[in-house]
One Martini backbone bead per residue (centre of mass of N, CA, C, O) as a GRO file, in nm:
protein
  195
    1MET     BB    1  -0.795  -0.386   1.824
    2LEU     BB    2  -0.674  -0.336   1.515
    3ARG     BB    3  -0.847  -0.293   1.216
    4VAL     BB    4  -0.716  -0.437   0.910
    5ALA     BB    5  -0.708  -0.323   0.577
    6VAL     BB    6  -0.601  -0.448   0.257
    7MET     BB    7  -0.483  -0.292  -0.049
    8VAL     BB    8  -0.442  -0.471  -0.369
    9SER     BB    9  -0.316  -0.555  -0.715
   10GLY     BB   10  -0.096  -0.785  -0.674
   11GLY     BB   11   0.133  -0.990  -0.520
   12GLY     BB   12   0.190  -0.897  -0.206
   13THR     BB   13   0.463  -0.827  -0.049
   14ASN     BB   14   0.358  -0.625   0.163
   15LEU     BB   15   0.151  -0.809   0.282
   16GLN     BB   16   0.350  -1.026   0.376
   17ALA     BB   17   0.500  -0.838   0.573
   18ILE     BB   18   0.252  -0.801   0.753
   19ILE     BB   19   0.185  -1.088   0.824
   20ASP     BB   20   0.466  -1.153   0.948
   21ALA     BB   21   0.452  -0.921   1.167
   22VAL     BB   22   0.214  -1.037   1.318
   23LYS     BB   23   0.331  -1.323   1.376
   24ASP     BB   24   0.620  -1.201   1.511
   25GLY     BB   25   0.539  -0.917   1.673
   26THR     BB   26   0.596  -0.643   1.527
   27ILE     BB   27   0.289  -0.650   1.532
   28THR     BB   28   0.061  -0.504   1.756
   29ASN     BB   29  -0.273  -0.475   1.815
   30ALA     BB   30  -0.348  -0.645   1.539
   31GLU     BB   31  -0.582  -0.716   1.263
   32LEU     BB   32  -0.663  -0.901   0.978
   33VAL     BB   33  -0.983  -0.858   0.798
   34GLY     BB   34  -0.877  -0.782   0.495
   35VAL     BB   35  -0.859  -0.828   0.131
   36ILE     BB   36  -0.839  -0.595  -0.138
   37SER     BB   37  -0.907  -0.626  -0.493
   38ASN     BB   38  -0.913  -0.523  -0.848
   39ASN     BB   39  -0.774  -0.823  -0.896
   40ALA     BB   40  -0.852  -1.149  -0.938
   41ASP     BB   41  -0.527  -1.238  -1.004
   42ALA     BB   42  -0.410  -1.168  -0.744
   43TYR     BB   43  -0.181  -1.300  -0.527
   44ALA     BB   44  -0.280  -1.166  -0.266
   45LEU     BB   45  -0.536  -1.341  -0.235
   46THR     BB   46  -0.383  -1.600  -0.178
   47ARG     BB   47  -0.232  -1.504   0.071
   48ALA     BB   48  -0.481  -1.457   0.235
   49ARG     BB   49  -0.610  -1.737   0.232
   50GLU     BB   50  -0.351  -1.889   0.348
   51ASN     BB   51  -0.407  -1.684   0.624
   52GLY     BB   52  -0.722  -1.648   0.692
   53ILE     BB   53  -0.809  -1.411   0.496
   54GLU     BB   54  -1.014  -1.215   0.362
   55ALA     BB   55  -1.102  -1.233   0.008
   56ILE     BB   56  -1.143  -0.949  -0.219
   57CYS     BB   57  -1.318  -0.854  -0.522
   58VAL     BB   58  -1.308  -0.520  -0.682
   59SER     BB   59  -1.400  -0.453  -1.009
   60PRO     BB   60  -1.443  -0.224  -1.258
   61LYS     BB   61  -1.544  -0.434  -1.477
   62ASP     BB   62  -1.825  -0.493  -1.298
   63TYR     BB   63  -1.896  -0.189  -1.381
   64GLU     BB   64  -2.039   0.067  -1.553
   65ASN     BB   65  -1.889   0.272  -1.351
   66ARG     BB   66  -1.694   0.451  -1.133
   67GLU     BB   67  -1.913   0.522  -0.926
   68ILE     BB   68  -2.018   0.239  -0.873
   69PHE     BB   69  -1.748   0.123  -0.790
   70ASN     BB   70  -1.688   0.316  -0.552
   71ASP     BB   71  -1.935   0.226  -0.387
   72ALA     BB   72  -1.861  -0.075  -0.369
   73LEU     BB   73  -1.591  -0.036  -0.232
   74LEU     BB   74  -1.699   0.107   0.022
   75ASP     BB   75  -1.887  -0.119   0.112
   76LYS     BB   76  -1.666  -0.335   0.157
   77VAL     BB   77  -1.508  -0.178   0.361
   78ASN     BB   78  -1.739  -0.137   0.568
   79GLU     BB   79  -1.784  -0.446   0.629
   80LEU     BB   80  -1.494  -0.464   0.783
   81LYS     BB   81  -1.450  -0.242   0.997
   82PRO     BB   82  -1.210  -0.045   0.983
   83ASP     BB   83  -0.942   0.144   1.135
   84LEU     BB   84  -0.746   0.054   0.891
   85ILE     BB   85  -0.605   0.148   0.577
   86VAL     BB   86  -0.394  -0.037   0.344
   87LEU     BB   87  -0.180   0.064   0.089
   88ALA     BB   88  -0.027  -0.215  -0.113
   89GLY     BB   89  -0.043  -0.164  -0.423
   90PHE     BB   90  -0.291   0.032  -0.510
   91LEU     BB   91  -0.412   0.109  -0.853
   92VAL     BB   92  -0.633   0.302  -0.717
   93LYS     BB   93  -0.819   0.564  -0.679
   94ILE     BB   94  -0.935   0.708  -0.409
   95PRO     BB   95  -1.224   0.792  -0.312
   96GLU     BB   96  -1.333   1.075  -0.166
   97LYS     BB   97  -1.544   0.941   0.015
   98MET     BB   98  -1.332   0.759   0.157
   99VAL     BB   99  -1.138   0.971   0.260
  100HIS     BB  100  -1.355   1.101   0.444
  101ALA     BB  101  -1.455   0.846   0.606
  102TYR     BB  102  -1.110   0.784   0.650
  103SER     BB  103  -0.979   1.002   0.801
  104HIS     BB  104  -0.664   0.922   0.902
  105ARG     BB  105  -0.711   0.583   0.799
  106ILE     BB  106  -0.508   0.605   0.550
  107ILE     BB  107  -0.241   0.423   0.403
  108ASN     BB  108   0.075   0.454   0.221
  109ILE     BB  109   0.302   0.308  -0.010
  110HIS     BB  110   0.606   0.455  -0.147
  111PRO     BB  111   0.890   0.414  -0.390
  112SER     BB  112   0.982   0.699  -0.243
  113LEU     BB  113   1.095   1.025  -0.175
  114ILE     BB  114   0.888   1.228  -0.079
  115PRO     BB  115   0.847   1.438  -0.367
  116SER     BB  116   0.971   1.219  -0.531
  117PHE     BB  117   0.840   1.028  -0.762
  118CYS     BB  118   0.527   1.133  -0.779
  119GLY     BB  119   0.214   1.058  -0.867
  120VAL     BB  120   0.108   1.052  -1.165
  121GLY     BB  121   0.255   0.748  -1.298
  122PHE     BB  122   0.390   0.669  -1.009
  123TYR     BB  123   0.461   0.326  -1.035
  124GLY     BB  124   0.649   0.097  -0.966
  125LEU     BB  125   0.891   0.092  -1.208
  126HIS     BB  126   0.861   0.393  -1.285
  127VAL     BB  127   1.007   0.509  -1.039
  128HIS     BB  128   1.291   0.372  -1.092
  129GLU     BB  129   1.336   0.476  -1.374
  130ALA     BB  130   1.334   0.779  -1.296
  131ALA     BB  131   1.567   0.772  -1.094
  132LEU     BB  132   1.784   0.668  -1.294
  133LYS     BB  133   1.753   0.890  -1.508
  134LYS     BB  134   1.828   1.125  -1.296
  135GLY     BB  135   2.074   1.015  -1.097
  136VAL     BB  136   2.029   0.927  -0.828
  137LYS     BB  137   2.176   0.821  -0.506
  138VAL     BB  138   1.891   0.843  -0.363
  139THR     BB  139   1.629   0.662  -0.225
  140GLY     BB  140   1.303   0.498  -0.142
  141ALA     BB  141   1.049   0.534   0.117
  142THR     BB  142   0.689   0.599   0.185
  143VAL     BB  143   0.473   0.681   0.454
  144HIS     BB  144   0.126   0.783   0.413
  145TYR     BB  145  -0.133   0.969   0.415
  146VAL     BB  146  -0.452   0.993   0.275
  147ASP     BB  147  -0.574   1.205   0.034
  148GLU     BB  148  -0.701   1.367  -0.245
  149GLY     BB  149  -0.438   1.322  -0.349
  150MET     BB  150  -0.124   1.226  -0.503
  151ASP     BB  151   0.102   1.179  -0.270
  152THR     BB  152   0.013   1.433  -0.036
  153GLY     BB  153   0.024   1.329   0.233
  154GLU     BB  154   0.115   1.281   0.538
  155ILE     BB  155   0.411   1.198   0.675
  156ILE     BB  156   0.545   0.926   0.862
  157TYR     BB  157   0.768   0.761   0.682
  158GLN     BB  158   1.125   0.731   0.604
  159LYS     BB  159   1.361   0.561   0.370
  160ALA     BB  160   1.677   0.520   0.270
  161VAL     BB  161   1.830   0.427  -0.054
  162GLU     BB  162   2.080   0.312  -0.231
  163VAL     BB  163   2.232   0.383  -0.534
  164LEU     BB  164   2.381   0.171  -0.772
  165ASP     BB  165   2.590   0.071  -0.980
  166GLY     BB  166   2.399  -0.101  -1.228
  167ASP     BB  167   2.120  -0.047  -1.185
  168THR     BB  168   1.810  -0.163  -1.216
  169PRO     BB  169   1.486  -0.134  -1.170
  170GLU     BB  170   1.457  -0.419  -1.042
  171VAL     BB  171   1.689  -0.402  -0.835
  172LEU     BB  172   1.591  -0.146  -0.695
  173GLN     BB  173   1.314  -0.240  -0.611
  174ARG     BB  174   1.408  -0.469  -0.427
  175ARG     BB  175   1.575  -0.295  -0.231
  176VAL     BB  176   1.343  -0.112  -0.140
  177MET     BB  177   1.173  -0.333  -0.022
  178GLU     BB  178   1.379  -0.466   0.177
  179GLN     BB  179   1.489  -0.183   0.320
  180ALA     BB  180   1.188  -0.033   0.342
  181GLU     BB  181   0.895  -0.126   0.296
  182TRP     BB  182   0.899  -0.392   0.489
  183LYS     BB  183   0.947  -0.194   0.742
  184LEU     BB  184   0.761   0.059   0.738
  185LEU     BB  185   0.474  -0.057   0.730
  186PRO     BB  186   0.477  -0.214   0.997
  187ALA     BB  187   0.563   0.029   1.174
  188ALA     BB  188   0.312   0.203   1.118
  189ILE     BB  189   0.100   0.006   1.220
  190ASN     BB  190   0.213  -0.026   1.505
  191MET     BB  191   0.196   0.269   1.587
  192ILE     BB  192  -0.114   0.296   1.551
  193ALA     BB  193  -0.196   0.048   1.739
  194ASN     BB  194  -0.014   0.200   1.998
  195LYS     BB  195  -0.137   0.512   2.053
   0.00000   0.00000   0.00000
């Protein structure tokens, strides 16, 4: 049984897709052992609790500096003993110490077709605003392994999503989530759990 920890900063729609996929058998041979957020008010923590999953907040605000926070975050992750860490909208740069400790065992979902619209500053609606500003006709999502860089790790899955005339960043974000993110992330977890 693959032990999966999910890290998330906000509402947790990707987390919900994972929870649903475990429940309906889309993901097999995996269990969700904990959800960690850097934001005490993240609705993702409520989703975790409502589904009987340990919900943990490790906020940088509670620590003197980033190094102490990074160590506390790694300690919390280690307590969960995960085989796989899933970044599902986690807006904190993963400490290098954690990247090395969990080498090739951390995956991330990014709302574009990497290498487009990725790296520092490209998260959430910013990605979709940039795609629309550039006038691309196709966008999508990417699941990739996490390395020391920002959105630079080995790509696992990508799925294209059409950009339509009249799209707003919010409309495009929703389509990318529904057509790509919520399918790719469970598929990647299932693939890893069953290889």
